[in-house]
C-alpha positions as CSV (number, residue, x, y, z in Angstrom):
1,M,65.7,97.3,40.6
2,E,67.0,99.1,43.7
3,K,67.8,97.0,46.7
4,A,65.7,97.7,49.8
5,E,67.6,99.0,52.9
6,D,68.1,96.6,55.8
7,S,68.3,99.4,58.3
8,I,67.5,103.1,58.6
9,N,68.3,106.0,60.8
10,I,65.4,107.7,62.6
11,K,65.5,111.3,63.7
12,V,63.1,112.5,66.4
13,Y,62.6,116.1,67.5
14,S,61.3,116.6,71.1
15,N,61.2,119.2,73.8
16,C,61.6,116.3,76.3
17,Q,64.9,115.1,77.6
18,E,64.3,111.4,77.0
19,V,62.8,109.6,74.1
20,T,62.2,105.8,73.8
21,L,61.9,104.2,70.3
22,Y,59.7,101.2,69.8
23,V,59.9,99.2,66.6
24,N,57.0,96.9,65.7
25,G,55.8,97.1,69.3
26,E,59.2,96.2,70.8
27,E,61.2,98.7,72.9
28,K,64.5,99.2,71.1
29,V,66.4,102.0,72.7
30,S,66.1,105.1,74.9
31,Q,68.2,108.2,74.6
32,V,68.7,111.1,77.0
33,K,69.8,114.4,75.4
34,Y,69.6,118.1,76.0
35,D,69.7,119.4,72.4
36,R,66.3,118.0,71.6
37,V,67.4,116.1,68.4
38,F,67.4,112.3,68.9
39,I,69.0,110.2,66.2
40,F,68.5,106.4,66.4
41,E,71.0,104.8,64.0
42,S,70.9,101.5,62.1
43,I,67.4,100.5,63.1
44,S,66.7,97.1,61.5
45,L,63.8,96.7,59.1
46,Q,61.7,93.6,58.8
47,K,60.2,92.6,55.5
48,G,56.7,94.1,55.1
49,L,55.2,96.8,57.3
50,N,57.4,98.4,60.0
51,V,55.8,100.6,62.7
52,F,58.0,103.1,64.6
53,K,56.8,104.8,67.7
54,A,58.6,107.5,69.7
55,V,57.5,108.0,73.3
56,S,58.5,110.7,75.8
57,S,57.0,112.4,78.9
58,L,57.1,115.7,80.5
59,E,55.3,116.9,83.6
60,D,52.8,114.0,83.9
61,F,52.0,114.1,80.2
62,V,53.0,111.3,77.8
63,Y,53.7,112.2,74.2
64,D,54.0,109.8,71.3
65,D,54.3,109.8,67.6
66,L,53.9,107.0,65.1
67,V,55.2,106.4,61.6
68,T,55.1,103.4,59.3
69,N,57.5,102.2,56.6
70,A,57.0,99.3,54.2
71,R,60.0,97.2,53.2
72,L,58.9,95.4,50.1
73,E,61.9,93.2,49.5
């Protein structure tokens, strides 16, 4: 049986300069970049369902994306 990962890296692509990552409803970290690739490293996973949401804004519009991950062990 393979061991479940305790943490993962999350990659977000955005045309915005800043992206904020939320994990299970809690704000974790914001990044400001100019190359449009945001990598959030070593994001801890809880047992069960994990919900990741990336949020950014540009010119009065808010953009978000949501993904889930299940950690079974």
